[in-house]
C-alpha positions in Angstrom: 20.6 15.6 35.1 20.0 17.6 32.1 17.8 16.4 29.0 19.0 17.4 25.6 16.6 17.6 22.9 17.2 15.4 19.8 18.0 17.4 16.5 15.4 18.1 14.0 17.0 15.5 11.7 16.9 12.9 14.3 13.3 13.6 15.2 12.2 13.4 11.4 14.0 10.4 10.4 12.3 7.1 10.5 8.8 8.2 11.3 5.3 7.4 10.1 4.3 9.3 7.0 0.4 9.7 6.0 -0.2 11.9 3.3 -2.5 12.3 0.4 -2.5 13.6 -3.2 1.2 13.9 -4.0 3.1 11.8 -6.5 4.9 8.6 -5.9 7.9 7.8 -8.2 10.5 4.8 -8.2 13.6 7.1 -8.4 14.8 10.6 -8.9 15.1 9.9 -12.7 11.4 8.9 -13.3 9.5 11.3 -15.4 7.2 12.9 -12.6 4.5 13.5 -15.3 4.1 9.7 -15.5 4.1 9.3 -11.7 0.7 8.4 -9.8 -0.9 10.5 -7.2 -2.5 8.2 -4.7 -5.5 9.3 -2.5 -3.9 8.0 0.6 -0.5 6.9 1.3 1.0 5.3 4.5 4.6 4.4 5.0 6.4 3.4 8.5 10.0 4.0 9.1 10.6 6.7 6.5 11.7 10.4 6.4 8.7 12.8 6.1 11.1 15.8 5.9 12.8 14.2 2.7 9.3 13.4 1.4 8.2 17.1 2.0 11.6 18.3 0.1 11.0 16.2 -2.8 7.1 17.3 -2.8 6.4 13.5 -3.2 7.5 10.0 -2.4 10.5 8.6 -4.0 11.0 4.9 -3.3 14.8 5.2 -4.3 15.3 8.1 -1.5 13.4 6.6 1.1 14.9 3.2 0.8 11.4 1.4 0.7 8.1 1.3 -0.9 5.1 2.7 1.0 3.4 0.1 3.3 -0.4 1.0 2.1 -1.8 3.0 -0.8 -5.8 3.6 -1.1 -7.6 5.0 -4.1 -11.0 6.3 -3.9 -13.2 5.8 -6.9 -14.5 8.5 -9.4 -15.8 8.4 -12.7 -12.8 9.8 -14.2 -10.2 7.6 -12.5 -12.1 4.3 -11.8 -10.8 2.4 -14.6 -7.3 3.6 -14.1 -7.5 2.7 -10.4 -8.1 -1.2 -11.2 -5.5 -1.2 -14.0 -2.7 0.9 -14.8 -2.3 2.2 -11.0 -2.7 -1.4 -9.7 0.3 -2.5 -12.0 2.2 0.8 -11.1 2.0 0.4 -7.4 2.8 -3.4 -7.8 5.8 -2.8 -9.4 6.9 -0.2 -7.1 6.7 -2.9 -4.1 3.9 -1.3 -2.2 2.8 -3.8 0.3 -1.0 -3.1 0.2 -3.2 -1.4 -2.5 -6.7 -0.7 -1.4 -9.8 0.8 -3.5 -12.9 2.3 -2.3 -15.9 2.9 -4.2 -18.9 4.4 -2.5 -21.2 2.7 -5.2 -19.0 0.1 -6.7 -19.8 1.4 -10.3 -16.5 2.6 -11.0 -14.2 -0.2 -9.6 -16.8 -3.0 -10.2 -16.9 -3.6 -6.5 -17.2 -1.3 -3.4 -14.1 -2.5 -1.6 -11.3 -4.4 -2.7 -7.5 -4.8 -1.6 -4.2 -6.7 -2.8 -1.5 -7.7 -0.8 2.2 -8.1 -2.3 3.1 -11.5 -2.1 6.4 -12.7 -3.8 6.3 -9.6 -5.8 2.9 -10.1 -7.2 -0.5 -8.7 -6.1 -3.0 -11.3 -4.5 -6.5 -10.1 -3.6 -7.2 -9.6 0.1 -10.1 -11.5 1.3 -13.5 -9.2 1.6 -16.2 -10.6 3.9 -19.7 -9.5 3.7 -20.9 -8.6 7.1 -24.7 -8.2 8.4 -26.6 -5.3 6.8 -24.4 -5.4 3.6 -21.4 -4.0 5.2 -18.0 -5.2 3.6 -14.8 -5.8 5.5 -11.2 -6.5 4.8 -8.1 -6.6 7.0 -5.1 -4.7 6.5 -2.0 -6.4 7.6 -0.2 -3.4 6.9 -2.2 -0.8 9.0 -3.4 -3.9 11.6 -7.1 -2.5 11.2 -10.0 -3.4 9.2 -11.4 -1.5 6.2 -15.2 -1.5 6.0 -17.7 -0.3 3.4 -20.4 0.9 5.5 -23.5 2.3 3.7 -21.2 4.3 1.1 -18.5 5.3 3.6 -15.0 4.1 4.4 -14.5 3.2 8.0 -11.4 2.1 9.7 -12.1 -0.4 12.7 -9.5 -1.5 15.5 -9.6 -5.2 15.6 -8.8 -5.0 19.2 -11.9 -3.2 20.3 -14.4 -3.6 17.5 -14.7 -0.1 17.3 -14.0 2.6 14.5 -10.9 4.9 15.0 -11.3 8.2 15.9 -11.8 10.6 12.9 -11.6 14.5 12.8 -15.4 14.4 12.3 -16.1 11.8 14.8 -13.9 13.8 17.4 -15.7 17.0 16.6 -19.1 15.3 16.9 -18.0 13.8 20.3 -16.9 17.3 21.3 -20.0 19.0 20.4 -22.4 16.3 22.1 -20.2 16.8 25.3 -20.5 20.6 24.9 -24.3 20.4 24.6 -24.6 18.1 27.6 -22.3 20.4 29.8 -24.6 23.5 28.7 -27.6 21.4 29.7 -26.3 20.4 33.1 -25.1 24.0 33.7 -28.7 25.3 33.0 -30.3 22.4 35.2 -27.7 23.5 37.8 -28.8 27.2 37.4 -32.7 26.4 37.7 -32.0 24.4 40.9 -30.1 27.1 42.4 -32.8 29.5 41.9 -35.5 27.4 43.4 
């Protein structure tokens, strides 16, 4: 029995796309200078190769709007994030639009989300947990988003644990490496005695 590798086109079709800081537009005729650049975009069942070839997300080409968009507040973009960008993303049909603001001073709140319901955004409930933690549930991602002491953390509802990040995995690896060095040193001392 032989195994035939799927073509590159088949592998790239209908995949998960997680990207940042590239424009999003409704169609190819749209003036790219008016397009928005989300800080994080997640789309399921789209073609990442098409995204890269276009150097951005074109709803018409992909056949659907992204499932999730996140904007991180800054002094220069905060007002736009809660106004024009919200309206723009709603008009494109993006299922969820989230805003994160470390201090709450640029968006007027530290964590907010909207979910598309009958072509209109409705606010997602944000709960206050102990220690001032704020939490909302993303149906699009199947994850909790939390504002924790100024950081945005994604939590798996099944485990209650934060999902792994590059930083957390590096820290875990560094801790394991340090522990392995300690054990090796202890073993060396035991052998010498």
